[in-house]
C-alpha positions in Angstrom: 117.0 75.1 74.8 116.2 73.1 71.7 112.7 71.7 71.8 110.8 70.2 74.8 113.2 68.4 77.1 111.6 66.1 79.6 112.6 66.7 83.2 113.3 63.9 85.7 109.7 63.9 86.8 108.4 63.9 83.1 107.2 67.5 83.1 107.9 70.5 80.8 108.3 74.1 81.9 107.9 77.5 80.2 109.5 80.8 81.1 107.0 83.6 80.9 108.0 87.3 80.7 106.1 90.5 80.0 108.0 93.4 78.4 107.5 97.0 77.6 110.5 98.8 76.2 112.9 96.7 78.3 114.1 94.1 75.9 117.6 93.9 77.4 116.2 92.8 80.8 114.1 90.1 79.1 117.2 88.8 77.2 119.3 88.8 80.4 116.7 86.7 82.2 116.3 84.3 79.3 120.1 83.7 79.1 120.1 83.0 82.9 117.1 80.6 82.7 117.4 78.9 79.2 119.2 75.8 80.5 116.3 75.0 82.8 113.2 75.5 80.6 111.7 73.9 77.6 109.8 76.8 76.2 109.8 80.6 76.5 107.0 83.1 75.8 107.2 86.9 75.9 104.1 89.1 75.8 105.4 92.4 74.6 103.7 95.8 74.8 106.5 97.9 73.4 106.7 100.6 70.8 107.7 99.4 67.3 111.3 100.5 67.8 111.7 98.4 71.0 109.7 95.5 69.5 112.1 95.3 66.6 115.0 95.4 69.1 113.4 92.6 71.1 113.0 90.5 67.9 116.6 91.1 67.0 117.9 90.1 70.4 116.0 86.8 70.2 116.5 86.2 66.5 118.6 83.0 67.1 116.6 81.8 70.2 113.4 79.6 70.1 111.3 82.2 71.9 107.7 83.0 71.0 106.9 86.7 71.1 103.3 88.1 71.0 102.7 91.8 70.7 99.7 93.8 72.0 99.0 97.2 73.5 100.2 98.2 77.0 97.6 98.4 79.7 99.5 100.0 82.5 100.4 96.8 84.2 100.8 93.2 82.9 98.1 91.5 85.1 95.2 91.8 82.6 97.3 90.0 79.9 98.2 86.9 82.0 95.2 84.8 80.8 96.1 85.6 77.2 99.7 84.5 77.9 98.7 81.2 79.5 96.7 80.3 76.4 99.9 80.7 74.3 101.9 78.2 76.4 102.0 74.5 75.8 104.2 73.4 78.7 102.7 71.9 81.9 104.5 74.2 84.3 105.2 78.0 84.1 108.0 80.0 85.7 106.8 83.7 85.6 109.5 86.3 86.1 109.1 90.1 85.9 111.8 92.1 84.1 112.9 93.8 87.3 113.5 90.4 89.0 116.3 87.8 88.8 116.0 84.2 90.0 118.4 82.5 92.4 120.3 79.4 91.3 118.4 77.5 93.9 115.1 78.5 92.4 116.2 77.4 89.0 117.4 74.1 90.4 114.0 73.5 91.9 112.5 73.5 88.4 114.3 70.2 87.8 112.2 68.4 90.4 108.9 70.1 91.0 107.2 67.4 93.0 103.5 66.5 93.6 102.4 70.2 94.0 100.3 72.4 91.7 101.8 75.8 92.6 104.5 77.4 94.7 104.7 80.7 96.5 108.1 82.0 95.6 109.9 84.3 98.1 110.9 87.6 96.6 113.5 89.6 98.4 112.6 93.3 98.2 115.2 96.0 97.9 114.6 97.0 101.5 115.5 93.6 102.7 112.2 91.9 103.6 110.4 89.2 101.7 107.1 89.0 99.9 105.5 85.9 98.5 104.0 85.4 95.0 102.7 82.5 92.9 105.3 82.4 90.2 105.9 78.7 89.7 102.8 76.8 88.8 101.0 74.2 86.7 99.3 76.0 83.8 96.0 74.3 84.1 95.7 74.7 87.8 96.0 78.5 88.1 93.5 81.3 87.2 94.3 85.0 86.9 91.6 87.6 87.0 93.6 90.6 85.9 93.1 92.5 89.1 95.9 94.7 90.3 98.0 93.2 93.1 96.1 89.9 92.8 97.1 86.5 94.1 96.5 83.8 91.6 93.7 81.4 92.3 95.0 77.8 92.5 92.9 74.7 92.2 95.1 72.2 93.9 98.0 71.8 96.3 100.1 75.0 97.1 103.4 75.0 98.8 106.0 77.7 99.7 109.6 77.5 98.7 112.4 78.2 101.1 114.2 81.5 101.3 117.1 80.3 99.1 114.7 79.5 96.2 113.9 83.1 95.6 113.5 86.0 93.2 115.6 89.1 93.8 113.6 92.3 93.2 115.9 94.8 91.7 113.5 97.8 91.4 113.4 100.4 94.2 110.0 101.7 92.9 107.4 101.9 95.6 104.1 101.0 93.9 102.2 102.3 96.8 103.3 105.9 95.9 102.6 105.5 92.2 99.5 107.5 91.0 99.2 105.3 88.0 98.4 102.3 90.2 96.1 104.3 92.4 94.1 105.4 89.3 93.9 101.7 88.2 92.6 100.9 91.7 89.9 103.6 91.4 88.5 102.2 88.1 88.8 98.5 88.9 89.0 97.8 92.6 87.3 100.8 94.2 84.6 98.6 95.7 86.3 95.2 95.5 85.5 94.3 99.1 81.8 95.4 99.0 79.2 92.8 98.2 77.8 94.0 94.8 74.2 93.2 95.7 74.4 95.5 98.7 75.8 98.3 96.5 73.3 97.8 93.8 70.4 98.2 96.3 72.0 101.4 97.6 72.6 102.8 94.1 69.1 101.9 93.0 67.6 103.9 95.9 69.9 106.8 95.1 69.2 106.9 91.3 65.5 106.0 91.4 64.7 108.0 94.5 63.5 111.6 94.6 66.9 112.9 95.6 68.4 116.0 94.1 71.4 115.5 91.9 73.5 117.3 94.6 72.3 115.1 97.3 72.8 111.9 95.2 76.4 113.0 94.5 77.0 113.7 98.2 75.7 110.3 99.3 77.7 108.5 96.6 80.9 110.3 97.5 80.3 109.8 101.3 79.9 106.1 100.7 83.1 105.8 98.8 85.1 107.9 101.3 83.8 105.9 104.2 84.6 102.6 102.4 88.2 103.8 101.8 88.5 104.8 105.5 87.5 101.4 106.6 89.7 99.7 104.1 92.7 101.8 105.3 92.1 100.8 108.9 91.8 97.1 107.9 94.9 97.0 105.7 97.1 98.7 108.3 96.2 96.0 110.8 96.9 93.0 108.5 99.9 94.4 106.7 103.4 93.4 107.8 105.2 96.1 109.8 107.5 97.2 106.9 104.4 98.0 104.7 102.0 99.6 107.2 102.9 103.2 106.4 102.9 102.3 102.6 99.4 101.0 102.9 98.1 104.1 104.6 99.8 106.3 102.0 98.4 104.2 99.2 94.8 104.4 100.4 95.2 108.2 100.8 96.5 108.3 97.3 93.5 106.4 96.0 91.2 108.8 97.8 93.1 111.7 96.3 92.8 110.2 92.7 89.1 109.7 93.2 88.6 113.3 94.4 90.3 114.6 91.3 87.8 113.0 88.9 84.9 114.9 87.4 81.3 113.7 88.0 81.2 111.6 84.7 84.6 109.9 85.5 83.5 109.1 89.0 80.3 107.5 87.6 82.4 105.4 85.2 84.7 104.4 88.0 81.8 103.4 90.1 80.0 101.5 87.3 83.1 99.6 86.3 84.0 98.8 89.9 80.5 97.3 90.4 80.5 95.3 87.2 84.0 93.9 88.0 83.1 93.2 91.6 80.1 91.2 90.4 82.3 89.1 88.0 85.4 89.1 90.2 87.3 89.1 86.9 88.7 92.1 85.0 90.1 90.0 82.2 86.8 88.6 81.0 85.0 91.9 81.7 87.3 93.6 79.1 87.3 90.6 76.8 91.0 90.1 77.3 90.6 86.3 77.6 89.9 86.4 73.8 93.2 85.6 72.1 92.2 87.0 68.7 90.9 90.3 70.2 94.0 90.9 72.3 96.3 90.4 69.3 94.1 92.6 67.2 94.3 95.6 69.6 97.5 97.1 68.0 95.7 97.1 64.7 92.3 98.3 65.9 93.8 101.3 67.8 96.4 103.9 67.0 99.2 102.5 69.1 99.6 104.6 72.4 102.5 103.9 74.7 100.5 105.2 77.7 99.1 102.0 79.1 96.9 103.7 81.6 95.2 105.6 78.8 94.6 102.4 77.0 93.2 100.6 80.0 90.8 103.5 80.9 89.7 103.7 77.2 88.8 100.0 77.3 86.9 100.4 80.6 85.0 103.5 79.4 83.9 101.7 76.2 82.8 98.7 78.2 80.7 100.8 80.6 79.1 102.7 77.7 78.2 99.5 75.9 76.9 97.8 79.0 74.2 100.4 80.0 74.7 100.7 83.8 71.3 102.3 84.4 69.5 99.4 82.6 71.4 96.9 84.9 70.1 98.8 87.9 
């Protein structure tokens, strides 16, 4: 992989990987893919010890490594990563995935398409589909958990041989960390923000008692989650219906565990993010210099969820929610 090598159709392609204390997986993926790509970018959120190991592993390889703090999941850092890439196309692979030979061969002839849904074979045998092979300038990520990339252009789906193998048996729908992220970022993603702002204005400005205001707010959230659970269990594929029900119950449980102040912060951030439809810009994570400065601005904390919630809390406090209302 020495320099940019022009493909048959005149395009260049970059391998993109996000790492956190799993440098061996990143190196294994790179060695499998290096003959098919012209560029490789790794956005790393490891501790210093693992970062040094990562640099040692790639010492003789032309791989660009950028380090920042972990945020609990890689999605909020995708926009930052795209700004570090020069190639026209991107092949994005998670460290618990491995590409099939047919998928790698597809990178040699990408065709007149702007993005591909890549099949991913889950450990339980069924397939999910994700935008993982795409033109850099045609795709936008918002940083939301479980998001589907927004594509401006033609989208196609690869066949079942051109796939990613998902090696992890982790069920994200049972992970409290992901449920907590949902509470602070997507609690009200499906609600029209203008509707919610009217409701909250009446609650806060009205002559309600604090107890009654809290009761109304909590009732609204619980009703919303109940409707969301019913909807998701209808549209989900059969293999995921129970997981979806369990996941919404877990989100409800995580919200119930919060104290009043934390519930307010979760509500405020959810409304702000719902209005923007973009977590990345809300947290200023589309600013390259800011993202790269975070390890120096903060004492490095390996707990990504802690870091994400700290960013959200500081954003809510600086953007006075009551003044917005």
